[in-house]
C-alpha positions as CSV (number, residue, x, y, z in Angstrom):
1,M,-25.3,-26.8,9.6
2,N,-25.6,-24.1,6.8
3,S,-25.2,-20.4,7.5
4,R,-28.9,-19.7,7.1
5,I,-29.8,-22.2,9.8
6,L,-27.1,-20.9,12.1
7,L,-28.1,-17.3,11.5
8,S,-31.7,-18.1,12.4
9,S,-30.8,-20.0,15.6
10,F,-28.3,-17.4,16.7
11,C,-30.8,-14.6,16.3
12,L,-33.0,-16.4,18.8
13,V,-30.0,-16.6,21.1
14,V,-29.4,-12.9,21.1
15,S,-33.2,-12.5,21.7
16,C,-33.1,-9.4,19.5
17,S,-36.8,-8.5,19.2
18,M,-37.2,-9.0,22.9
19,L,-34.8,-6.2,23.7
20,A,-36.8,-3.8,21.6
21,K,-40.1,-4.8,23.1
22,V,-38.8,-4.5,26.7
23,A,-37.4,-1.1,25.7
24,R,-41.0,0.1,24.9
25,G,-42.0,-0.5,28.4
26,A,-39.0,1.3,29.9
27,D,-40.6,4.6,30.7
28,A,-38.3,5.5,33.6
29,V,-36.0,8.0,31.7
30,S,-36.1,11.2,33.7
31,T,-34.5,14.6,33.6
32,D,-33.6,13.8,37.2
33,D,-30.8,11.6,35.9
34,G,-27.5,13.0,37.1
35,K,-29.0,16.3,38.3
36,A,-30.0,17.4,41.7
37,A,-33.5,18.8,41.9
38,C,-32.2,21.9,43.7
39,C,-29.8,22.7,40.8
40,R,-32.1,21.9,37.9
41,E,-33.7,24.8,35.9
42,V,-36.9,23.7,34.3
43,D,-37.6,25.2,30.8
44,P,-41.4,25.2,30.5
45,D,-41.3,24.8,26.8
46,I,-39.1,21.7,27.1
47,A,-41.4,20.3,29.8
48,R,-44.3,20.8,27.4
49,L,-42.6,19.1,24.5
50,L,-41.6,16.2,26.7
51,K,-45.1,15.8,27.9
52,N,-46.4,15.9,24.3
53,A,-43.8,13.4,23.2
54,E,-44.7,10.9,25.9
55,R,-48.4,11.3,25.1
56,L,-47.8,10.5,21.5
57,Y,-45.5,7.6,22.3
58,T,-48.1,6.0,24.5
59,Q,-50.5,6.3,21.6
60,F,-48.1,4.2,19.5
61,K,-47.0,7.2,17.4
62,P,-43.2,7.1,17.7
63,K,-42.6,9.2,14.6
64,E,-44.7,12.0,16.0
65,A,-43.1,11.6,19.4
66,A,-39.6,11.8,17.8
67,N,-40.6,15.1,16.1
68,E,-41.4,16.6,19.5
69,L,-38.1,15.4,20.9
70,Q,-36.2,16.9,18.0
71,K,-37.7,20.3,18.9
72,I,-36.1,19.9,22.4
73,L,-32.7,19.2,20.9
74,Q,-33.0,22.4,18.8
75,R,-33.3,24.2,22.1
76,D,-31.0,22.0,24.2
77,G,-28.7,19.7,22.2
78,Q,-27.6,17.9,25.3
79,N,-31.0,17.2,26.9
80,F,-30.5,13.7,28.2
81,E,-34.1,12.7,28.4
82,A,-34.8,13.7,24.8
83,L,-31.7,11.8,23.6
84,A,-32.6,8.6,25.4
85,K,-36.3,8.8,24.4
86,L,-35.3,9.4,20.8
87,A,-33.3,6.1,21.0
88,R,-36.5,4.4,22.2
89,A,-38.6,6.0,19.5
90,H,-36.4,5.0,16.7
91,I,-36.3,1.4,17.8
92,D,-40.1,1.4,17.6
93,I,-40.0,3.2,14.2
94,G,-37.7,0.4,12.9
95,D,-39.9,-2.3,14.4
96,M,-42.9,-0.9,12.5
97,I,-41.2,-1.2,9.1
98,P,-42.1,-4.5,7.4
99,E,-38.9,-6.3,6.4
100,A,-40.6,-7.6,3.3
101,A,-41.4,-4.1,2.1
102,Q,-39.2,-2.6,-0.6
103,G,-35.9,-1.6,1.1
104,G,-37.5,-2.7,4.3
105,R,-34.4,-4.3,5.7
106,D,-32.1,-1.3,5.0
107,R,-34.7,1.1,6.4
108,K,-35.1,-0.9,9.6
109,M,-31.3,-1.0,10.0
110,K,-31.0,2.7,9.5
111,E,-33.6,3.4,12.3
112,Y,-31.8,1.0,14.7
113,R,-28.4,2.7,13.9
114,T,-30.0,6.0,14.6
115,A,-31.3,4.7,17.9
116,E,-27.8,3.5,18.8
117,D,-26.4,7.0,17.9
118,Y,-28.9,8.7,20.2
119,A,-28.3,6.3,23.0
120,R,-24.5,6.8,22.8
121,E,-25.0,10.6,22.7
122,A,-27.1,10.2,25.9
123,I,-24.2,8.3,27.5
124,K,-21.9,11.2,26.6
125,V,-24.2,13.6,28.3
126,N,-24.6,11.5,31.3
127,P,-22.4,8.3,31.5
128,N,-23.7,7.6,35.0
129,S,-27.3,7.0,33.9
130,S,-28.5,3.4,33.5
131,W,-30.8,4.3,30.6
132,G,-28.3,5.3,28.1
133,H,-26.6,2.0,28.4
134,F,-29.9,0.2,28.4
135,Y,-30.9,1.7,25.0
136,V,-27.5,0.9,23.6
137,A,-28.2,-2.7,24.4
138,A,-31.7,-2.4,22.9
139,S,-30.6,-0.9,19.7
140,L,-27.8,-3.4,19.2
141,G,-30.3,-6.2,19.8
142,S,-32.5,-4.9,17.1
143,M,-29.6,-4.5,14.7
144,A,-28.4,-8.1,15.4
145,M,-31.6,-9.4,13.8
146,L,-30.5,-8.1,10.5
147,S,-26.7,-8.7,10.8
148,P,-24.4,-11.5,9.6
149,V,-23.7,-14.3,12.0
150,A,-20.2,-13.1,12.9
151,K,-21.5,-9.7,13.7
152,Q,-24.3,-11.2,15.8
153,I,-21.8,-13.0,17.9
154,D,-19.8,-9.8,18.5
155,M,-23.0,-8.0,19.4
156,A,-23.9,-10.6,22.0
157,G,-20.9,-9.6,24.0
158,E,-21.6,-5.9,23.4
159,I,-25.2,-6.4,24.6
160,R,-24.0,-8.1,27.7
161,S,-21.5,-5.3,28.5
162,A,-24.1,-2.6,28.0
163,I,-26.7,-4.4,30.2
164,E,-24.1,-5.0,32.9
165,K,-23.3,-1.3,33.0
166,A,-27.0,-0.4,33.1
167,I,-27.5,-2.7,36.1
168,A,-24.3,-1.5,37.8
169,L,-25.5,2.1,37.6
170,D,-29.1,1.4,38.8
171,S,-29.8,-1.7,40.8
172,Q,-33.5,-0.9,40.5
173,N,-33.6,-1.1,36.7
174,G,-36.0,-4.0,36.4
175,F,-36.0,-3.9,32.6
176,A,-32.3,-4.4,32.5
177,Y,-32.6,-7.4,34.8
178,H,-35.2,-8.8,32.5
179,V,-33.0,-8.5,29.4
180,Y,-30.0,-10.0,31.2
181,G,-32.1,-12.9,32.5
182,V,-33.4,-13.9,29.1
183,W,-29.9,-13.4,27.6
184,H,-28.5,-15.9,30.1
185,R,-31.1,-18.5,29.3
186,K,-30.7,-18.1,25.6
187,M,-26.9,-18.4,25.9
188,A,-27.2,-21.4,28.2
189,E,-29.4,-23.3,25.8
190,I,-26.9,-23.4,23.0
191,G,-25.5,-26.9,22.6
192,K,-21.9,-27.9,22.4
193,A,-22.2,-28.9,18.7
194,S,-23.5,-25.4,17.7
195,R,-20.7,-23.7,19.7
196,M,-18.2,-25.9,17.9
197,V,-19.7,-25.0,14.5
198,V,-19.5,-21.3,15.3
199,S,-15.9,-21.6,16.5
200,V,-14.8,-23.5,13.3
201,F,-16.7,-21.4,10.7
202,Y,-16.4,-18.0,12.3
203,G,-13.4,-18.1,14.5
204,R,-15.4,-16.8,17.4
205,S,-16.7,-18.2,20.6
206,I,-20.3,-17.6,21.8
207,P,-20.6,-16.1,25.3
208,T,-21.7,-18.6,27.9
209,G,-24.9,-18.2,30.0
210,S,-26.3,-19.7,33.2
211,L,-29.9,-20.9,33.8
212,E,-29.4,-20.2,37.5
213,K,-28.4,-16.6,36.7
214,S,-31.4,-16.4,34.4
215,I,-33.8,-17.2,37.1
216,E,-32.0,-14.9,39.6
217,Y,-32.2,-11.9,37.3
218,L,-35.8,-12.6,36.2
219,R,-36.9,-12.9,39.8
220,K,-35.3,-9.6,40.4
221,A,-37.1,-8.1,37.4
222,V,-40.5,-9.4,38.6
223,A,-39.8,-8.0,42.1
224,L,-39.0,-4.6,40.7
225,N,-41.8,-4.5,38.1
226,P,-44.4,-6.9,39.5
227,T,-47.1,-5.9,36.9
228,V,-44.9,-6.4,33.8
229,I,-46.4,-9.6,32.3
230,V,-43.5,-10.5,30.0
231,S,-41.1,-10.8,32.9
232,R,-43.3,-13.3,34.7
233,L,-43.6,-15.3,31.4
234,E,-39.9,-15.4,30.8
235,L,-39.3,-16.4,34.5
236,A,-41.7,-19.3,33.9
237,R,-39.7,-20.3,30.8
238,S,-36.5,-20.3,32.8
239,Y,-38.0,-22.4,35.6
240,A,-39.2,-24.8,32.9
241,A,-35.7,-25.0,31.5
242,V,-34.5,-26.4,34.8
243,E,-37.6,-28.5,35.2
244,N,-38.9,-26.6,38.2
245,W,-42.4,-27.2,37.1
246,S,-44.2,-26.0,40.2
247,S,-42.5,-22.6,40.2
248,A,-43.1,-22.3,36.4
249,R,-46.8,-23.0,36.9
250,Q,-47.0,-20.5,39.8
251,S,-45.4,-17.8,37.7
252,L,-47.7,-18.4,34.8
253,A,-50.9,-18.5,36.9
254,S,-49.9,-15.2,38.5
255,I,-50.2,-13.5,35.1
256,R,-54.0,-14.1,34.7
257,D,-55.1,-11.2,36.9
258,L,-52.5,-8.7,35.8
259,P,-53.8,-5.7,33.9
260,I,-52.8,-5.2,30.2
261,K,-50.4,-2.2,30.1
262,F,-48.3,-2.7,26.9
263,S,-49.2,-3.5,23.3
264,D,-47.9,-7.1,23.5
265,D,-49.5,-8.0,26.8
266,A,-52.6,-9.7,25.4
267,K,-50.3,-12.0,23.3
268,H,-48.1,-12.6,26.4
269,K,-51.2,-13.7,28.3
270,E,-52.1,-16.1,25.6
271,K,-48.6,-17.6,25.6
272,A,-48.7,-18.0,29.3
273,E,-52.0,-19.9,29.2
274,E,-50.6,-22.1,26.4
275,L,-47.4,-22.9,28.4
276,L,-49.5,-23.5,31.5
277,E,-51.6,-26.1,29.7
278,E,-48.5,-27.7,28.2
279,I,-46.8,-28.3,31.7
280,K,-49.9,-28.7,33.9
281,E,-49.2,-32.4,34.4
282,R,-45.4,-32.1,35.0
């Protein structure tokens, strides 16, 4: 197995782009994190800028949203919500840069590193919020797509650690459960031969995953965010991986009547129908 093939296969294992896409839907960052409502002073200008940033973000304008969030940091350099949402915005900015464009790969990596920096700053401001750790995982997942194999392997462990912290801090963070569920399936699907190759060539071991845990975490994600289409699609894929065809079909069929909320939902609905057709006789 040459390094290019291994790089491609391992990137799928880390499920890099999935982290970033789930991050787009994670609109639960709040100024309430770590502060009691009775003790919080609301700056009306900051509130206005946050509202503007969120409006621009939902219009798929992450650069413009980031500009509004930067204005908040000029007034309050430790504003947790601005820091966390800047991490989210820079992940999206990086995603929008074509890798094939001149300098595209370097520009993408720069945006993802910037996202990681903001996420880690958010953790410094409030280490007890789930969302700072979640966006660290999301930014690392994006960077892993562009990294050498050895670095990807290291990042897989870092991603797991960040997601576990996010879940430990907020048992209701359905997006974190989604990421961890897919992470477990991707890790569990790596064969012994591939693990041996990685061990021999890179002197590292790939983290192990569990299909049972994948299903458990994705079921939790669906329970917490029942209208998030991609969580139901990934749950169906995990059911299919253990050949629980009836549960897989049920999960896929439940997607049909769900509303489209995020930019990738139409594509996810198509994928669900394709998989349902593929397994309808199983």
